Gaussian input, Z-matrix of N, CA and C with variables (Angstrom, degrees):
# hf/3-21g

backbone

0 1
 N
 C     1     B1
 C     2     B2     1     A1
 N     3     B3     2     A2     1     D1
 C     4     B4     3     A3     2     D2
 C     5     B5     4     A4     3     D3
 N     6     B6     5     A5     4     D4
 C     7     B7     6     A6     5     D5
 C     8     B8     7     A7     6     D6
 N     9     B9     8     A8     7     D7
 C    10    B10     9     A9     8     D8
 C    11    B11    10    A10     9     D9
 N    12    B12    11    A11    10    D10
 C    13    B13    12    A12    11    D11
 C    14    B14    13    A13    12    D12
 N    15    B15    14    A14    13    D13
 C    16    B16    15    A15    14    D14
 C    17    B17    16    A16    15    D15
 N    18    B18    17    A17    16    D16
 C    19    B19    18    A18    17    D17
 C    20    B20    19    A19    18    D18
 N    21    B21    20    A20    19    D19
 C    22    B22    21    A21    20    D20
 C    23    B23    22    A22    21    D21
 N    24    B24    23    A23    22    D22
 C    25    B25    24    A24    23    D23
 C    26    B26    25    A25    24    D24
 N    27    B27    26    A26    25    D25
 C    28    B28    27    A27    26    D26
 C    29    B29    28    A28    27    D27
 N    30    B30    29    A29    28    D28
 C    31    B31    30    A30    29    D29
 C    32    B32    31    A31    30    D30
 N    33    B33    32    A32    31    D31
 C    34    B34    33    A33    32    D32
 C    35    B35    34    A34    33    D33
 N    36    B36    35    A35    34    D34
 C    37    B37    36    A36    35    D35
 C    38    B38    37    A37    36    D36
 N    39    B39    38    A38    37    D37
 C    40    B40    39    A39    38    D38
 C    41    B41    40    A40    39    D39
 N    42    B42    41    A41    40    D40
 C    43    B43    42    A42    41    D41
 C    44    B44    43    A43    42    D42
 N    45    B45    44    A44    43    D43
 C    46    B46    45    A45    44    D44
 C    47    B47    46    A46    45    D45
 N    48    B48    47    A47    46    D46
 C    49    B49    48    A48    47    D47
 C    50    B50    49    A49    48    D48
 N    51    B51    50    A50    49    D49
 C    52    B52    51    A51    50    D50
 C    53    B53    52    A52    51    D51
 N    54    B54    53    A53    52    D52
 C    55    B55    54    A54    53    D53
 C    56    B56    55    A55    54    D54
 N    57    B57    56    A56    55    D55
 C    58    B58    57    A57    56    D56
 C    59    B59    58    A58    57    D57
 N    60    B60    59    A59    58    D58
 C    61    B61    60    A60    59    D59
 C    62    B62    61    A61    60    D60
 N    63    B63    62    A62    61    D61
 C    64    B64    63    A63    62    D62
 C    65    B65    64    A64    63    D63
 N    66    B66    65    A65    64    D64
 C    67    B67    66    A66    65    D65
 C    68    B68    67    A67    66    D66
 N    69    B69    68    A68    67    D67
 C    70    B70    69    A69    68    D68
 C    71    B71    70    A70    69    D69
 N    72    B72    71    A71    70    D70
 C    73    B73    72    A72    71    D71
 C    74    B74    73    A73    72    D72
 N    75    B75    74    A74    73    D73
 C    76    B76    75    A75    74    D74
 C    77    B77    76    A76    75    D75
 N    78    B78    77    A77    76    D76
 C    79    B79    78    A78    77    D77
 C    80    B80    79    A79    78    D78
 N    81    B81    80    A80    79    D79
 C    82    B82    81    A81    80    D80
 C    83    B83    82    A82    81    D81
 N    84    B84    83    A83    82    D82
 C    85    B85    84    A84    83    D83
 C    86    B86    85    A85    84    D84
 N    87    B87    86    A86    85    D85
 C    88    B88    87    A87    86    D86
 C    89    B89    88    A88    87    D87
 N    90    B90    89    A89    88    D88
 C    91    B91    90    A90    89    D89
 C    92    B92    91    A91    90    D90
 N    93    B93    92    A92    91    D91
 C    94    B94    93    A93    92    D92
 C    95    B95    94    A94    93    D93
 N    96    B96    95    A95    94    D94
 C    97    B97    96    A96    95    D95
 C    98    B98    97    A97    96    D96
 N    99    B99    98    A98    97    D97
 C   100   B100    99    A99    98    D98
 C   101   B101   100   A100    99    D99
 N   102   B102   101   A101   100   D100
 C   103   B103   102   A102   101   D101
 C   104   B104   103   A103   102   D102
 N   105   B105   104   A104   103   D103
 C   106   B106   105   A105   104   D104
 C   107   B107   106   A106   105   D105
 N   108   B108   107   A107   106   D106
 C   109   B109   108   A108   107   D107
 C   110   B110   109   A109   108   D108
 N   111   B111   110   A110   109   D109
 C   112   B112   111   A111   110   D110
 C   113   B113   112   A112   111   D111
 N   114   B114   113   A113   112   D112
 C   115   B115   114   A114   113   D113
 C   116   B116   115   A115   114   D114
 N   117   B117   116   A116   115   D115
 C   118   B118   117   A117   116   D116
 C   119   B119   118   A118   117   D117
 N   120   B120   119   A119   118   D118
 C   121   B121   120   A120   119   D119
 C   122   B122   121   A121   120   D120
 N   123   B123   122   A122   121   D121
 C   124   B124   123   A123   122   D122
 C   125   B125   124   A124   123   D123
 N   126   B126   125   A125   124   D124
 C   127   B127   126   A126   125   D125
 C   128   B128   127   A127   126   D126
 N   129   B129   128   A128   127   D127
 C   130   B130   129   A129   128   D128
 C   131   B131   130   A130   129   D129
 N   132   B132   131   A131   130   D130
 C   133   B133   132   A132   131   D131
 C   134   B134   133   A133   132   D132
 N   135   B135   134   A134   133   D133
 C   136   B136   135   A135   134   D134
 C   137   B137   136   A136   135   D135
 N   138   B138   137   A137   136   D136
 C   139   B139   138   A138   137   D137
 C   140   B140   139   A139   138   D138
 N   141   B141   140   A140   139   D139
 C   142   B142   141   A141   140   D140
 C   143   B143   142   A142   141   D141
 N   144   B144   143   A143   142   D142
 C   145   B145   144   A144   143   D143
 C   146   B146   145   A145   144   D144
 N   147   B147   146   A146   145   D145
 C   148   B148   147   A147   146   D146
 C   149   B149   148   A148   147   D147
 N   150   B150   149   A149   148   D148
 C   151   B151   150   A150   149   D149
 C   152   B152   151   A151   150   D150
 N   153   B153   152   A152   151   D151
 C   154   B154   153   A153   152   D152
 C   155   B155   154   A154   153   D153
 N   156   B156   155   A155   154   D154
 C   157   B157   156   A156   155   D155
 C   158   B158   157   A157   156   D156
 N   159   B159   158   A158   157   D157
 C   160   B160   159   A159   158   D158
 C   161   B161   160   A160   159   D159
 N   162   B162   161   A161   160   D160
 C   163   B163   162   A162   161   D161
 C   164   B164   163   A163   162   D162
 N   165   B165   164   A164   163   D163
 C   166   B166   165   A165   164   D164
 C   167   B167   166   A166   165   D165
 N   168   B168   167   A167   166   D166
 C   169   B169   168   A168   167   D167
 C   170   B170   169   A169   168   D168
 N   171   B171   170   A170   169   D169
 C   172   B172   171   A171   170   D170
 C   173   B173   172   A172   171   D171
 N   174   B174   173   A173   172   D172
 C   175   B175   174   A174   173   D173
 C   176   B176   175   A175   174   D174
 N   177   B177   176   A176   175   D175
 C   178   B178   177   A177   176   D176
 C   179   B179   178   A178   177   D177
 N   180   B180   179   A179   178   D178
 C   181   B181   180   A180   179   D179
 C   182   B182   181   A181   180   D180
 N   183   B183   182   A182   181   D181
 C   184   B184   183   A183   182   D182
 C   185   B185   184   A184   183   D183
 N   186   B186   185   A185   184   D184
 C   187   B187   186   A186   185   D185
 C   188   B188   187   A187   186   D186
 N   189   B189   188   A188   187   D187
 C   190   B190   189   A189   188   D188
 C   191   B191   190   A190   189   D189
 N   192   B192   191   A191   190   D190
 C   193   B193   192   A192   191   D191
 C   194   B194   193   A193   192   D192
 N   195   B195   194   A194   193   D193
 C   196   B196   195   A195   194   D194
 C   197   B197   196   A196   195   D195
 N   198   B198   197   A197   196   D196
 C   199   B199   198   A198   197   D197
 C   200   B200   199   A199   198   D198
 N   201   B201   200   A200   199   D199
 C   202   B202   201   A201   200   D200
 C   203   B203   202   A202   201   D201
 N   204   B204   203   A203   202   D202
 C   205   B205   204   A204   203   D203
 C   206   B206   205   A205   204   D204
 N   207   B207   206   A206   205   D205
 C   208   B208   207   A207   206   D206
 C   209   B209   208   A208   207   D207
 N   210   B210   209   A209   208   D208
 C   211   B211   210   A210   209   D209
 C   212   B212   211   A211   210   D210
 N   213   B213   212   A212   211   D211
 C   214   B214   213   A213   212   D212
 C   215   B215   214   A214   213   D213
 N   216   B216   215   A215   214   D214
 C   217   B217   216   A216   215   D215
 C   218   B218   217   A217   216   D216
 N   219   B219   218   A218   217   D217
 C   220   B220   219   A219   218   D218
 C   221   B221   220   A220   219   D219
 N   222   B222   221   A221   220   D220
 C   223   B223   222   A222   221   D221
 C   224   B224   223   A223   222   D222
 N   225   B225   224   A224   223   D223
 C   226   B226   225   A225   224   D224
 C   227   B227   226   A226   225   D225
 N   228   B228   227   A227   226   D226
 C   229   B229   228   A228   227   D227
 C   230   B230   229   A229   228   D228
 N   231   B231   230   A230   229   D229
 C   232   B232   231   A231   230   D230
 C   233   B233   232   A232   231   D231
 N   234   B234   233   A233   232   D232
 C   235   B235   234   A234   233   D233
 C   236   B236   235   A235   234   D234
 N   237   B237   236   A236   235   D235
 C   238   B238   237   A237   236   D236
 C   239   B239   238   A238   237   D237
 N   240   B240   239   A239   238   D238
 C   241   B241   240   A240   239   D239
 C   242   B242   241   A241   240   D240
 N   243   B243   242   A242   241   D241
 C   244   B244   243   A243   242   D242
 C   245   B245   244   A244   243   D243

   B1=1.4490
   B2=1.5250
   B3=1.3133
   B4=1.4532
   B5=1.5314
   B6=1.3325
   B7=1.4564
   B8=1.5144
   B9=1.3308
   B10=1.4592
   B11=1.5214
   B12=1.3275
   B13=1.4547
   B14=1.5207
   B15=1.3208
   B16=1.4569
   B17=1.5295
   B18=1.3275
   B19=1.4631
   B20=1.5218
   B21=1.3192
   B22=1.4637
   B23=1.5268
   B24=1.3302
   B25=1.4642
   B26=1.5278
   B27=1.3285
   B28=1.4628
   B29=1.5249
   B30=1.3315
   B31=1.4677
   B32=1.5248
   B33=1.3115
   B34=1.4694
   B35=1.5193
   B36=1.3223
   B37=1.4628
   B38=1.5236
   B39=1.3170
   B40=1.4572
   B41=1.5298
   B42=1.3384
   B43=1.4710
   B44=1.5290
   B45=1.3196
   B46=1.4622
   B47=1.5279
   B48=1.3264
   B49=1.4633
   B50=1.5243
   B51=1.3306
   B52=1.4690
   B53=1.5190
   B54=1.3232
   B55=1.4738
   B56=1.5204
   B57=1.3220
   B58=1.4693
   B59=1.5300
   B60=1.3358
   B61=1.4671
   B62=1.5242
   B63=1.3258
   B64=1.4715
   B65=1.5220
   B66=1.3337
   B67=1.4645
   B68=1.5192
   B69=1.3393
   B70=1.4556
   B71=1.5163
   B72=1.3205
   B73=1.4640
   B74=1.5283
   B75=1.3147
   B76=1.4660
   B77=1.5266
   B78=1.3356
   B79=1.4569
   B80=1.5154
   B81=1.3305
   B82=1.4536
   B83=1.5123
   B84=1.3266
   B85=1.4581
   B86=1.5186
   B87=1.3213
   B88=1.4608
   B89=1.5257
   B90=1.3213
   B91=1.4603
   B92=1.5196
   B93=1.3073
   B94=1.4714
   B95=1.5254
   B96=1.3042
   B97=1.4639
   B98=1.5278
   B99=1.3265
   B100=1.4615
   B101=1.5233
   B102=1.3285
   B103=1.4649
   B104=1.5339
   B105=1.3347
   B106=1.4573
   B107=1.5326
   B108=1.3315
   B109=1.4561
   B110=1.5139
   B111=1.3270
   B112=1.4590
   B113=1.5262
   B114=1.3134
   B115=1.4523
   B116=1.5134
   B117=1.3135
   B118=1.4569
   B119=1.5197
   B120=1.3287
   B121=1.4626
   B122=1.5298
   B123=1.3085
   B124=1.4591
   B125=1.5182
   B126=1.3170
   B127=1.4582
   B128=1.5198
   B129=1.3051
   B130=1.4604
   B131=1.5200
   B132=1.3210
   B133=1.4602
   B134=1.5229
   B135=1.3364
   B136=1.4605
   B137=1.5236
   B138=1.3169
   B139=1.4557
   B140=1.5172
   B141=1.3233
   B142=1.4652
   B143=1.5300
   B144=1.3125
   B145=1.4630
   B146=1.5229
   B147=1.3021
   B148=1.4575
   B149=1.5131
   B150=1.3006
   B151=1.4516
   B152=1.5128
   B153=1.3322
   B154=1.4563
   B155=1.5207
   B156=1.3231
   B157=1.4602
   B158=1.5256
   B159=1.3151
   B160=1.4550
   B161=1.5191
   B162=1.3255
   B163=1.4571
   B164=1.5302
   B165=1.3243
   B166=1.4667
   B167=1.5262
   B168=1.3130
   B169=1.4585
   B170=1.5240
   B171=1.3171
   B172=1.4629
   B173=1.5270
   B174=1.3308
   B175=1.4673
   B176=1.5239
   B177=1.3275
   B178=1.4624
   B179=1.5279
   B180=1.3037
   B181=1.4655
   B182=1.5253
   B183=1.3194
   B184=1.4582
   B185=1.5194
   B186=1.3167
   B187=1.4548
   B188=1.5124
   B189=1.2849
   B190=1.4582
   B191=1.5143
   B192=1.3067
   B193=1.4570
   B194=1.5242
   B195=1.3124
   B196=1.4511
   B197=1.5301
   B198=1.2884
   B199=1.4699
   B200=1.5259
   B201=1.3427
   B202=1.4569
   B203=1.5301
   B204=1.3269
   B205=1.4659
   B206=1.5318
   B207=1.3271
   B208=1.4562
   B209=1.5322
   B210=1.3157
   B211=1.4610
   B212=1.5262
   B213=1.3140
   B214=1.4608
   B215=1.5281
   B216=1.3281
   B217=1.4628
   B218=1.5312
   B219=1.3316
   B220=1.4676
   B221=1.5264
   B222=1.3411
   B223=1.4675
   B224=1.5289
   B225=1.3310
   B226=1.4639
   B227=1.5168
   B228=1.3306
   B229=1.4640
   B230=1.5296
   B231=1.3250
   B232=1.4680
   B233=1.5198
   B234=1.3420
   B235=1.4521
   B236=1.5202
   B237=1.3393
   B238=1.4616
   B239=1.5210
   B240=1.3139
   B241=1.4724
   B242=1.5147
   B243=1.3312
   B244=1.4685
   B245=1.5034
   A1=109.26
   A2=116.89
   A3=122.29
   A4=108.66
   A5=115.73
   A6=121.67
   A7=109.37
   A8=117.52
   A9=121.77
   A10=109.00
   A11=116.45
   A12=122.03
   A13=107.89
   A14=117.66
   A15=120.29
   A16=109.43
   A17=115.79
   A18=120.40
   A19=110.46
   A20=117.18
   A21=121.34
   A22=110.61
   A23=117.12
   A24=120.55
   A25=110.90
   A26=116.69
   A27=120.51
   A28=110.81
   A29=116.65
   A30=119.69
   A31=111.25
   A32=116.49
   A33=120.68
   A34=112.78
   A35=117.75
   A36=120.19
   A37=112.26
   A38=117.38
   A39=120.91
   A40=114.16
   A41=120.44
   A42=118.86
   A43=113.18
   A44=116.78
   A45=121.05
   A46=110.83
   A47=116.38
   A48=120.86
   A49=109.84
   A50=117.80
   A51=120.69
   A52=110.52
   A53=117.28
   A54=120.56
   A55=111.02
   A56=117.01
   A57=120.53
   A58=111.67
   A59=116.44
   A60=119.98
   A61=109.67
   A62=116.83
   A63=119.48
   A64=111.95
   A65=116.68
   A66=120.66
   A67=112.36
   A68=117.35
   A69=119.77
   A70=116.63
   A71=118.37
   A72=120.85
   A73=110.44
   A74=115.54
   A75=121.73
   A76=108.11
   A77=115.41
   A78=121.22
   A79=110.27
   A80=116.02
   A81=122.42
   A82=106.17
   A83=116.67
   A84=121.46
   A85=108.99
   A86=115.18
   A87=122.88
   A88=108.27
   A89=116.02
   A90=121.41
   A91=108.13
   A92=115.96
   A93=122.52
   A94=111.59
   A95=115.05
   A96=124.29
   A97=114.70
   A98=117.56
   A99=120.46
   A100=109.72
   A101=117.76
   A102=119.85
   A103=109.78
   A104=116.72
   A105=121.18
   A106=111.73
   A107=116.84
   A108=120.71
   A109=109.79
   A110=115.15
   A111=120.54
   A112=110.02
   A113=115.03
   A114=122.18
   A115=107.66
   A116=115.93
   A117=120.34
   A118=108.34
   A119=117.38
   A120=119.92
   A121=111.73
   A122=114.97
   A123=121.47
   A124=107.65
   A125=116.30
   A126=119.79
   A127=109.29
   A128=116.16
   A129=121.66
   A130=112.49
   A131=117.88
   A132=120.97
   A133=113.10
   A134=117.78
   A135=118.62
   A136=110.60
   A137=115.14
   A138=121.33
   A139=108.61
   A140=118.44
   A141=120.38
   A142=110.64
   A143=116.24
   A144=121.62
   A145=112.47
   A146=117.62
   A147=119.05
   A148=111.46
   A149=115.32
   A150=121.66
   A151=107.85
   A152=116.74
   A153=120.61
   A154=111.64
   A155=118.12
   A156=120.79
   A157=111.47
   A158=118.24
   A159=121.94
   A160=113.81
   A161=117.05
   A162=121.81
   A163=109.96
   A164=117.23
   A165=120.74
   A166=112.28
   A167=118.33
   A168=120.89
   A169=110.89
   A170=117.03
   A171=121.39
   A172=110.23
   A173=117.42
   A174=121.78
   A175=112.69
   A176=118.70
   A177=121.73
   A178=110.90
   A179=115.64
   A180=121.04
   A181=109.48
   A182=115.18
   A183=120.10
   A184=109.29
   A185=116.94
   A186=120.90
   A187=112.88
   A188=118.64
   A189=121.31
   A190=110.71
   A191=114.62
   A192=120.17
   A193=109.89
   A194=115.08
   A195=120.98
   A196=109.81
   A197=116.21
   A198=119.99
   A199=112.35
   A200=117.48
   A201=119.91
   A202=112.77
   A203=118.11
   A204=123.85
   A205=112.58
   A206=117.40
   A207=121.83
   A208=107.63
   A209=116.84
   A210=121.67
   A211=110.53
   A212=115.70
   A213=121.34
   A214=110.91
   A215=117.43
   A216=120.54
   A217=111.03
   A218=116.73
   A219=120.26
   A220=111.04
   A221=116.35
   A222=119.82
   A223=110.44
   A224=115.83
   A225=119.81
   A226=111.10
   A227=116.24
   A228=119.75
   A229=110.17
   A230=117.20
   A231=120.63
   A232=112.05
   A233=116.50
   A234=120.38
   A235=113.31
   A236=117.33
   A237=119.61
   A238=114.68
   A239=119.39
   A240=120.10
   A241=110.04
   A242=114.44
   A243=119.40
   A244=110.10
   D1=131.72
   D2=-179.86
   D3=-102.94
   D4=123.41
   D5=-177.84
   D6=-111.81
   D7=136.59
   D8=175.35
   D9=-85.24
   D10=136.78
   D11=178.80
   D12=-145.09
   D13=139.15
   D14=177.83
   D15=-80.47
   D16=159.65
   D17=178.92
   D18=-60.45
   D19=-36.06
   D20=178.87
   D21=-65.21
   D22=-43.42
   D23=177.66
   D24=-65.48
   D25=-37.08
   D26=178.76
   D27=-62.33
   D28=-45.66
   D29=178.76
   D30=-61.73
   D31=-39.00
   D32=-176.67
   D33=-72.72
   D34=-27.73
   D35=-175.14
   D36=-127.21
   D37=34.07
   D38=-174.25
   D39=-56.45
   D40=-48.70
   D41=-179.43
   D42=-58.99
   D43=-38.81
   D44=178.91
   D45=-65.68
   D46=-43.02
   D47=179.65
   D48=-63.39
   D49=-42.01
   D50=179.17
   D51=-60.49
   D52=-45.00
   D53=178.46
   D54=-59.51
   D55=-42.88
   D56=-178.66
   D57=-68.43
   D58=-39.32
   D59=178.95
   D60=-64.67
   D61=-40.64
   D62=177.89
   D63=-61.48
   D64=-25.94
   D65=178.85
   D66=-89.59
   D67=-0.10
   D68=175.09
   D69=117.80
   D70=-5.23
   D71=-179.56
   D72=-71.25
   D73=153.09
   D74=177.25
   D75=-125.09
   D76=140.94
   D77=-179.59
   D78=-128.08
   D79=143.80
   D80=167.95
   D81=-109.83
   D82=121.56
   D83=-176.40
   D84=-91.87
   D85=127.91
   D86=-179.99
   D87=-99.03
   D88=126.24
   D89=177.71
   D90=-129.61
   D91=122.59
   D92=-176.63
   D93=54.06
   D94=47.65
   D95=174.93
   D96=67.80
   D97=14.99
   D98=179.07
   D99=-134.46
   D100=146.48
   D101=175.26
   D102=-61.29
   D103=128.69
   D104=-177.22
   D105=-106.76
   D106=-45.51
   D107=-179.93
   D108=-162.44
   D109=170.52
   D110=-179.80
   D111=-120.01
   D112=146.13
   D113=173.11
   D114=-109.62
   D115=128.65
   D116=178.76
   D117=-144.71
   D118=156.01
   D119=-178.84
   D120=-67.46
   D121=149.80
   D122=176.31
   D123=-77.93
   D124=134.16
   D125=178.97
   D126=-75.89
   D127=141.24
   D128=-177.47
   D129=-60.59
   D130=-32.36
   D131=-176.03
   D132=-81.09
   D133=-9.93
   D134=-177.55
   D135=-74.43
   D136=146.63
   D137=179.62
   D138=-117.10
   D139=159.12
   D140=177.96
   D141=-58.64
   D142=152.26
   D143=-176.20
   D144=-65.49
   D145=-31.69
   D146=-178.49
   D147=-155.40
   D148=164.38
   D149=179.23
   D150=-115.54
   D151=100.73
   D152=-176.65
   D153=-64.65
   D154=-34.41
   D155=-178.51
   D156=-64.03
   D157=-26.83
   D158=179.21
   D159=-85.46
   D160=-7.42
   D161=-177.94
   D162=-83.38
   D163=123.72
   D164=-176.75
   D165=-63.48
   D166=-33.42
   D167=178.33
   D168=-68.30
   D169=-37.01
   D170=178.23
   D171=-63.86
   D172=-37.22
   D173=-177.53
   D174=-84.47
   D175=-7.76
   D176=-176.00
   D177=-66.48
   D178=142.98
   D179=178.24
   D180=-76.36
   D181=156.06
   D182=176.90
   D183=-64.30
   D184=144.22
   D185=-177.42
   D186=-90.29
   D187=-14.27
   D188=-179.41
   D189=133.19
   D190=-169.57
   D191=-178.18
   D192=-109.16
   D193=155.21
   D194=178.37
   D195=-69.77
   D196=139.05
   D197=179.07
   D198=-110.23
   D199=5.62
   D200=-176.77
   D201=-100.28
   D202=9.80
   D203=177.53
   D204=62.21
   D205=24.01
   D206=176.82
   D207=-103.06
   D208=136.58
   D209=-178.00
   D210=-67.25
   D211=153.25
   D212=179.54
   D213=-59.00
   D214=-37.46
   D215=179.09
   D216=-62.30
   D217=-35.94
   D218=178.06
   D219=-68.83
   D220=-38.91
   D221=175.31
   D222=-61.31
   D223=-44.80
   D224=178.76
   D225=-59.12
   D226=-42.27
   D227=-179.81
   D228=-62.46
   D229=-42.40
   D230=179.15
   D231=-65.61
   D232=-38.75
   D233=-176.88
   D234=-78.33
   D235=-39.52
   D236=-167.70
   D237=-114.01
   D238=-8.24
   D239=-179.25
   D240=-69.09
   D241=145.45
   D242=-179.64
   D243=-102.76

């Protein structure tokens, strides 16, 4: 069963909604008079999308600190901006 709930109602009754979703209920959340997203129970057979511990980049040690007095956000912009 799919139940409509406003974002305000969701915030006010979040623990109750979580309990109901875990038991199989489904909700469509309305935000600013439009459907925004759906809440549904997680299927038992689903697995996490990825394993961070198995990722070599995740396990890599830090290389050090920047010595050029440029903020990390600026480095990111230079490296990844399109």
